[in-house]
LUMFI-43309 format. One record per atom (N, C-alpha, C): z, x, y. Coordinates in steps of 0.2 Angstrom, whole numbers, plus 5000, padded with zeros to 4 digits. Layout:
residues N
ZXY...
//
This chain:
residues 456
553954315319553654325326553754395328554254425327554354495328554254535322553554555321553354595315553654655315553854675309554254745308553654795308553854845312553354895314553054935307553454945302553254985297552854945292552754875293552354835288551654825291551554865297550854855300550354905296549754885296549254925294549254995297549155045293549155115295548755135302548155105302547755115308548055085314548355025314548754995319549355035321549755055316550355095318550055165322549555195319549355255322549155245330548755195331548555185338549055165343549555125340550155105344550555175345550655215340551055275341550655315347550055325346549655365351549755345358549755275359549755245366550455265369550955245365551655255367551855325367551555375363551755445364551455465371550855445372550555465379551055445385551255385384551655355390552355395390552655405384553255445384553155515388552555545386552455605389552355605397551955555399551855545406552455525410552855485407553455455411554055505410554155545405554755585404554555655404553955675404553755745403553955795409553955765415554055815421554755795424555155745422555655725426556255775427556255825423556755875423556555935427555955935429555756005432555556005439555755955443555655965450556255935454556355955460556955925464556855855466557355825468557355755470556955745476556655695477556155675482556555645488556355665494556655635500556355565502556655515504557455515505557755475499557355435496557655385491557955415485557655465482557955495476558655525477558655565483559255595485559855545486559655495489560155435491560455405485559955385480560255345474560555395470560355455469560755505464561455515467561455525474562155535477562555475476562355415477562755355476563055355469562655375464562855375457563355425456563255485459563655545458564355525461564355495467565055475470565355415466564955375462565255325458565655365452565355415449565655445444566255485446566255515452566755555455567355515457567255455460567755415462568055365456567655355452567855305446567755235449567555225455567455155458566755125456566655085451566055065449565854995453566354975457566254915461565854925468566054975471565854985478565355045479564755035480564255095481564455125488564455195488564555235493564055295494563855305500563455365501563755405506563955475504564255515508564955495510565255455506565955425507565855355511565355335514565255275518565055215514565255155515565055095511564355085512564055075506563355065506563154995503563054945508562954875505562254855505561754895505561054875506560854835500561054865494560754835488561254825483561154775478561554765472561654835468562154835463562354895461561954915454561554875451561354885444560954955444560554975448560155035448560655095449561155085453561655135454562055145447562255095444562655095438562155135433561555115432561155155427561055225429560955245435560855315437561555345435562155315437562755355435562855355428562655305424562655315417562255375414561655375417561155435415561555505417561855505422562155565424562755585420563055535417563655545413563455565406562855535404562555555397562255615397561855635402561455695402561755755407562255735411562455785416562255765423562555795428562355785435561755825436561155805434560555835435559955785436559355815437558855775439558555735433558655755427558455725421558955665420559555675421560055615420559955565425559855585431559755535437559155495436558555525433557955495432557855455426558255465421558155445414558055375414558455335416558455255415557855235419557655265425557055235428556455245424556355305421555755315416555855265410556455255408556555215402556355145404556455115410556255045412555555045413555255095415554455095416554155085409554455125404554255125397554355055394554955025395555054965392554654905395554454915401553954865404553354865400553054925399552454935395552554895388553154905385553254875379553254805379553554775384553554705385552854675385552454705389551754685390551354685383551554745380551254755373551454705368552154685368552354635364552054565365552054545371551754485373551054475371550654525373549954525371549854525364550254565360550154575353550254505349550754475352550954405349550454355350550154345356549754295357548954315356548854375356548154395354548154435348548154505349548154555343548454615345548554665341548854725342548354775347547754765346547254805350547354785357547354715358547554685365548154715368548654715364549354745366549254815368548954855364548854935365548554945372547954905373547554915379547954895385548354835384548754815390549254865392549654895387550154945388549855005391549255025388548955085391548755075398548455025400548155015406548755015411549354975410549954975414550155045415550255085409550655155410550155205413549555195413549055245416548855225423549055165426548955145433549355195437548955215443549255275447549955265449550055205453550755195456551255185450551055155445551555145440551755205437551255255435551455315432551855355436551655365443552055405447552755375449552755315450553455285452553955285446553655295440554155305434554555365434554255415438554655475439555055485445555155435449555555435455556055385454556655395457557255355456557155305462556955245460556955185465557155125462557255075466557455005463556854965460556254985463555654945461555454945454555555005450555355005443555854965439556454965440556954925437556854855438556754835445556554765447555954745443555454785443554754765440554854755432555354785429555454775422555754705421556254695425556554625424556154565426555754575432555254525434554754515428554454565426553954565421554254535414554854555412555154525406555354455407555554435413555654365414555054315414554554335417553954305418553654295411553554345407553254345400553754305396554354305396554854265392554754195394554654175400554554105402553954085399553354125400552754105398552754095390553054145387553154135379553454075377554054055381554353995379553953935380553453925385553053875386552453875382552253935380551653935375551753925368552353945366552553935359552653865357552353845351552453775349553153765345553553815344554153815340554753805345555153755344555653745348556253795348556353825342556853875342556653935345556053955344555754015347555754005355555553945357555553935364556253935367556753915364557453915367557653985368557554025363557754095363557354135369556754115370556454155376556554125382556754065383556954035389557654065391558054075387558754105389558654175390558254215386558054285388557754285395557354245397557054245404557654235409558054185408558654175413559054245413559154275408559554335408559154395412558554395411558154445414558154425422558054365424558154345431558754365434559354355430559954375433560054445434559754485430559854555431559354585436558754545437558354565443558654545449559054495450559454485456559954535457560254555451560854615452560454675453559854685453559454745454559254755462558954695464558754695471558854635475559254585473559354525477558954475475558854425480558454365479557754365477557454425478556754435476556754425468557254445465557254435457557254365455557454315459557454245458556754215461556554245467555954215470555354235466555254295464554654315461554454275455554854265450554654225444554454155446554854125451554654055453554054055456553854105460553254105464552654115459552754145454552254155449552154095444552754075442552754025437552553955439552853935445552753865447551953845447551553885451550853865451550553865444550753915440550453925433550653865429551253835430551453775426551053715428550953705435550653655437549853655435549553705436548853705434548653705427549153735423548953725416549253665412549653625416549953565413550653575409550853635409551453655406552053625409552053605416552553575419552953515416552553485411552853435407553353455403553353515401553853545397554553575400554553565407555053595411555753565409555753505406556353475404556653505398556253535394556453575388556553645389556553665396556653735397557453755399557853715398558653725398558753745406558453715411558453745417559153745420559553695419560253685422560653745419560653745412561053795409560853865411560153875412559953945414560153965421560153915425560353925432561153945432561553915428562253925427562353995424561854015419561954085417561754135422561254125426561154175431561754185436562054125438562654125442563154165439563254155432563854185429563754255429563154285428563054355427563154385434562954355440562954385446563554375450563954315448564554295452565054355453565254385447565854425448565754485453565254525453565154575458565154555465564754495466564654475473565354445475565654415471566354385473566854435475566854485470567354545471567254585478566554595479566354625485566554585491566454515491566554475497567354475498567754475493568454465494568654535497568454595494568654655496568454675503567854655505567554675511567254615515567654585520567454525523566754535527566554595529565854595532565254605527565454605521564954615516564454555516564654495516564154435515563654435521563854445527563454435532562854495532563154555530562654615530562154605524562454595518562054595512561654535512561854475513561454415512560954405518561254405524560854385530560454445532560754505533560354565536559854585531560154595525559654635520559154585517559254525517558754475514558354445519558654405523558254365528557954405534558454445537558154485543557654535541557754565535557254615533556654585532556554525529555954495528555654465534556054435538555854395544555754425550556154485551556154515558555854585557555554615562555254685562555754735564556454735562556954775564556854845561556554845555556554905551555954945552555454925557554854965559554454975553554354925549553954935543553354885543553254855548552654805549552054835548551554815544550954845543550354785544549754805544549254755545549154715538548854655539548854605533548554635527548054685528547754715522548054775519548654795522548954855519549154845512549554795510549754785503549254765498548754725500548154715495547854785494547654825499547354885498547854935494548454925495548954975491548954945484548954885483548854855476548254885472547654885475547054915472547154985471547455025476547555095476548055105470548555075470549055085465548855065458548255035457548055015450547455065448547355115452546755165451546955195444546455205440545755185441545555115439545955075436545855015433545554965438545754975444545554925449544754925450544454985449543754985449543454935444543754915439543454865434543654795435543954785441544154715442543554665443543054675447542554625447542154615441542054665437541754655430542254615425542854635426543354605422543454525423543354505429543454435431542754405429542254435429541554405426541654395419541954445415542054435408542454385406543054375410543554325409543154255410542754245415542454185416541954165410541654215407541254205401541654175395542354195395542754175390543254115392543054085397543454025400543553975395543153965390543253915385543853925381544053985380544554005376545253985380545653945377546253915380546753975381546854025377547254075378547054125383546354145383546154185389546254145395546054085396546154045402546854045405547354035400548054035403548254105404548054155401548354225402548054245409547354235410547054255416547354215422547454155421547754115427548454145428548854155423549554185424549454255428549054295425548954365429548654355436548254305437548054295444548554275449548954225447549554195451550054255452550154295446550654345447550454395452549854425452549654475456549554445464549154395464549054365471549754335474550154305470550754275473551254335475551354385472551854435474551554475480550854495479550554535485550554495491550354425490550354385496551054375499551554365495552254355497552454415501552354475499552654535503552154555509551554525509551154535514551354495520551754445519551954405525552654435528552954485524553554515526553454555532553954565536553954615542554254685539554354685533554554755530554154765524553654815525553154825520553154895518553254915511553154975508552754975502552355025501551955025495552255005488552855035487553255015480553354945480553354905485553554835485553054795480552454825480551954785476551954805468552354845466552454875459552554815454552954765456553054705451552354665450551854675455551254635454550754665449550854735448550354765444550354735437550854725433550754695426550354635426550354595432549854535432549154555432548954605436548254625435548054655429548554685425548454715419548254665414548554605414548354545409547654525410547354525416546654515418546254565415546354625416545954685414545954685406546554675403546554685396546154625392546154565395545654515393544954535392544754575397544054605397543954665393544454705393544354775389544354755381544554705379544554685372543954655370543554635374542854615373542454665370542054655364541654705361541054725367540954785367540454815372540554815379541254795381541354795388541254855392541554915388541554975391540855005392540454985388539755005388539354975394539554925396539254895402539554915409540054965408540454985415540155055417539555065417539255125419539355135426539255085430539355095437540055115439540455075436541255085437541455155435541155185430541355255428541055305432540455285435540155335439540555335446540755285448541255285454541855315453542155305447542755345445542655415445542155445442541955515442541855535449541555505453541355525460542055535464542455485463543155495466543555555464543555565458543855625455543555685458542855685458542455745460542655755468542655705472542855715479543555735480543955715475544655735476544755815474544355835469544355905467544055945473543555925476543255965482543755965488544155915488544655905494545355935493545455965487546155995486546256045491545856095493546056145497546256125504545856075506545956045513546656005513546755965508547355925507547955975507547956025503548556075503548656115509548056125513548156165519548456115525548256055524548556005530549155975528549355965522549955925520550455955517550356015514550856045510551356085515552056075514552456105518552556185516552456195510552456265507551756285504551556335505550856355503550856355495550356315492550256305485549956365482550156395477549856455474549056445473548756495475547956495475547756485468548056525464547756525457547756455454548356425455548456355452547856305455547756315461547256265465546556275462546456345461545756365458545656335451546156345447546156315440546056245440546456205444546456135444545756115447545456145452544756125454544256135449544256195446543756205441543756155435544356145433544456095427544156025429544356005435544155935438543455935439543155985442542355985443542055985436542256025432541856035425541855965421542455935421542555875417542155815421542155815427541855755431541055765430540855825430540155835430539855825423540255845418540055825411540055745410540555715413540555645412539955605416539755635422539155605425538555625421538555675417537955695413537955645407538555625404538555575399538355505402538555495408538255425411537555425412537255485414536555485415536155465408536455495403536155485396536455425393536855385397537055315395537555325389537955375388538455385384539155365388539155295389539655275393540355285390540455265384541155275381541355345381540955395380541155465380541355485387540955455392541155475399541855445401541955385398542555345399543155385397543155405391543655445387543755505391543255545393543355605397543755595404543555545407543855525414544555505413544655465408545355445407545855505405545555545401545955615399546055655406545555655410545655695416546155665421546155595421546655565425547355575423547455565416548055575413548355645414547855695414548055765415548255775423547955745427548155745434548855715435548955655432549655625432550155675430550055705425550555755422550555815426550055835430550055895434550355885441550255825443550455815450551255825451551655805447552355825448552555895449552055935446552156015446552156035453551756005457551756035464551955975469552255925467552555875471552955905476553455945475553955975479553556005485552956035484552656065490552456015496552455955494552255895499552855855501553455885500554155845501554155845509554455785511554555775518555155815520555155845526555655895527556255865531556455805530556955775533557655805532557755815525558455845524558455915527557955955527557956025530558056025537557755975540557855965548558555945549558755895546559455875547559955935546559855975541560356025539560356075545559756095547559656145553559956115559559856045560560156015566560956025566561256005560561956005560562256075560561856125557562156195558562056215565561556195569561456215576562056185580562156125579562756085582563356125581563456145575564156175573564156245577563556285577563556345581563756335588563456285591563456265598564256255600564556215595565256195596565656255596565556295591565956355591565856405597
//
């Protein structure tokens, strides 16, 4: 089942190396060269630093104050990164980027096993070059790590139900329960809810629910409890107020009540999902039509259904929440990737996507022309003019050439050019990310200094 990499044909090894080399560059290439973003990165890096300083790996603290909002797994990983690589931005971001890469590998491994290596390469490439996934891989948040564990658990469950071999199924079922347990230890109950929300309708519609008795459900639930119990129990014993704040306030009230002032219109997260999957969201309509044409194939049908329930289920769940942020839909993106990969592996699919590529090129051209306006209106610090001019010229030249290719119906060439430009933009964006930083920390520092001067 787990084919050894070096026994693969040379051409397959080469394409897989190319895909993951690109992803390593996109995820790790810039994480050491820009300051921490406000407010989340600074918060999580500081919690990790205080863990190392105090030696207390049980209780998260921020500026010496108890911080009960989230479970500790991401704090532990960030602290481990700072211990391995030093108290710097690379060490703080290392495990976040690693989990983003591992999620791509999980998708690649699943698709390679049930289809072929080309399918796996395409799926991993689509996931890694989706706008939100690529950018969030370089920011310290809980959502990337949570997305890894949710993705790994869903794919492991699906693998267990799809494989005909009992031993193979058993191994993947228990892997799935372990991933669910660590998802809970990353961000709470959503780590348990998300796989159930995706898996149950898929099992019912595909008929795999008949195998639920073979999924070791009771032992799996006990394993989840066993992994999560120690930290939660020790925190509850040490801090009597922990249970009410952590379980009720941070889970139920955050979802059901508008106390956090994050309520958005019903269309906010669906549009964020499409935006986060740029440029691949442009291909969704044609991909769904291509999947419908291959509906007779059992594997395509079950994978497309899995991807559909995955994306719609998670986006829908968070859309009903009274607390909505764009990164919340990150775990839904791998589901959309499965649908797209089914289409992109069909011979001649890209050649049919002339309209989608034209729209892609037009968006990039519009973005190039908008760069001066965006930098003038949004940047807190003036961006160097030379950099802006060079970026604009490169973007306009490439998009114009791509549009000329499309006019001559060289769709594949235009596609490669546009994908190259998009990846260049992903790698360039962190270079001037700090110019757009929110000024909260600076404002707070000036306020505190002013208060100190007034008191003196």
